[in-house]
Backbone bond lengths (Angstrom), bond angles and torsions (degrees), N, CA, C in turn:
res aa  C-N    CA-C-N  psi(-1)  N-CA   C-N-CA  omega(-1)  CA-C   N-CA-C  phi
1 M - - - 1.505 - - 1.463 111.17 -
2 I 1.354 121.98 -49.87 1.504 121.36 173.41 1.476 114.86 -57.64
3 L 1.266 120.01 -33.36 1.384 125.90 -173.67 1.605 103.46 -76.86
4 R 1.346 120.00 -37.84 1.428 117.92 170.77 1.444 117.80 -61.89
5 E 1.329 116.69 -41.96 1.504 122.23 175.04 1.405 112.23 -61.22
6 L 1.359 119.26 -43.65 1.459 125.54 179.32 1.507 108.52 -61.13
7 L 1.304 116.72 -41.55 1.470 116.55 -177.88 1.438 108.89 -73.59
8 I 1.294 122.99 -36.30 1.548 123.18 174.99 1.621 106.19 -59.34
9 F 1.277 122.39 -45.15 1.315 128.83 -172.64 1.547 106.92 -61.90
10 V 1.296 116.40 -54.65 1.538 123.21 175.83 1.448 116.45 -52.34
11 A 1.388 111.84 -50.31 1.488 120.05 179.22 1.486 110.18 -63.29
12 A 1.209 122.58 -44.32 1.426 124.59 -177.96 1.449 111.02 -69.94
13 F 1.324 121.80 -42.06 1.410 125.47 179.61 1.572 110.01 -58.82
14 A 1.419 110.59 -47.21 1.483 117.36 -177.24 1.534 111.08 -70.21
15 A 1.280 120.47 -31.61 1.439 121.57 174.08 1.511 111.83 -68.88
16 F 1.292 121.49 -51.00 1.369 126.00 175.02 1.482 116.84 -53.84
17 A 1.460 113.46 -42.08 1.405 121.01 -172.14 1.557 107.17 -73.61
18 S 1.363 117.05 -33.64 1.510 117.43 -178.69 1.552 107.03 -78.80
19 A 1.349 120.94 -33.21 1.517 118.71 178.26 1.495 109.23 -69.22
20 V 1.327 121.41 -37.14 1.517 121.61 175.38 1.392 111.18 -63.33
21 A 1.391 113.90 -50.65 1.563 114.93 177.63 1.443 118.25 -56.14
22 A 1.320 118.92 -38.44 1.426 128.18 177.20 1.566 108.20 -62.61
23 Y 1.345 113.64 -55.01 1.420 113.76 178.21 1.548 118.43 -63.71
24 L 1.221 120.43 -31.70 1.447 124.63 177.21 1.566 105.37 -72.97
25 A 1.312 119.70 -40.04 1.512 118.28 -178.03 1.482 111.24 -69.71
26 V 1.349 115.60 -34.11 1.407 116.50 -178.62 1.431 117.76 -81.28
27 F 1.296 121.91 -38.03 1.458 126.31 -175.90 1.555 113.06 -97.32
28 H 1.315 115.49 -23.34 1.497 118.98 -178.97 1.521 116.25 -117.22
29 G 1.308 115.86 -9.37 1.526 120.80 178.58 1.402 117.61 78.57
30 A 1.333 118.20 -14.92 1.495 118.86 177.06 1.620 106.83 -156.53
31 S 1.277 110.14 161.68 1.431 118.83 -179.28 1.556 111.35 -152.44
32 S 1.339 111.20 144.35 1.462 113.88 -180.00 1.525 109.48 -109.12
33 L 1.211 115.93 156.16 1.471 119.54 -176.75 1.593 108.60 -65.68
34 K 1.312 116.54 -36.32 1.421 114.97 179.75 1.501 114.26 -61.26
35 E 1.372 114.83 -40.14 1.470 117.66 177.53 1.593 113.41 -65.01
36 I 1.427 108.34 -41.30 1.460 106.89 -177.39 1.505 112.30 -69.77
37 F 1.320 118.44 -40.39 1.515 121.91 -178.43 1.459 112.02 -64.85
38 S 1.339 115.93 -44.00 1.435 122.94 -177.83 1.566 113.32 -61.80
39 T 1.249 112.65 -45.99 1.517 124.06 176.07 1.507 108.35 -61.91
40 A 1.331 118.20 -52.19 1.399 119.83 -174.96 1.597 111.95 -69.76
41 G 1.376 113.86 -29.95 1.424 110.81 173.56 1.467 114.19 -70.84
42 A 1.345 116.29 -38.94 1.505 117.79 176.32 1.463 110.46 -60.72
43 A 1.307 123.00 -41.68 1.491 126.73 175.71 1.540 114.15 -63.51
44 V 1.290 118.43 -31.01 1.525 122.31 177.87 1.586 103.36 -74.51
45 I 1.342 119.66 -43.85 1.519 123.07 -179.90 1.496 107.12 -58.79
46 G 1.273 117.11 -44.36 1.538 118.77 175.85 1.420 114.91 -63.81
47 L 1.364 117.43 -36.92 1.434 121.34 -179.60 1.581 110.34 -69.06
48 Y 1.271 117.58 -37.36 1.509 121.52 173.34 1.417 118.09 -72.05
49 A 1.469 116.11 -28.13 1.458 117.35 174.22 1.423 108.16 -77.62
50 G 1.327 122.83 -33.59 1.482 123.48 175.25 1.588 111.95 -64.85
51 R 1.318 115.32 -39.37 1.552 120.34 172.48 1.455 114.26 -58.84
52 Y 1.325 112.11 -47.65 1.551 117.31 -179.99 1.561 105.44 -66.12
53 L 1.203 126.05 -49.74 1.405 126.01 -176.02 1.579 108.41 -59.39
54 Q 1.340 115.19 -40.38 1.479 114.29 -178.22 1.595 109.29 -69.93
55 H 1.293 114.02 -36.16 1.465 115.04 176.74 1.529 114.55 -61.76
56 R 1.371 110.77 -39.53 1.432 116.73 -174.37 1.550 106.29 -71.70
57 L 1.236 117.95 -39.52 1.546 119.18 -175.74 1.617 109.20 -71.18
58 N 1.391 115.23 -31.16 1.423 118.22 176.95 1.416 115.12 -68.17
59 H 1.358 115.38 -32.17 1.491 120.36 -172.58 1.518 112.04 -110.14
60 G 1.329 112.21 23.07 1.467 118.31 169.25 1.563 112.74 77.08
């Protein structure tokens, strides 16, 4: 169970980080690691908040 959550966390962080990096590279021409990691981190926190809320709503 913990391994599954860790895999979800790593995959989500990698996906958000690559999407943010691509966006910044295309539309702004440059990107810093700080911007990429902070935005990806915020997205993963939002993802887990949504998963928690969904779980709580489904179980009453």
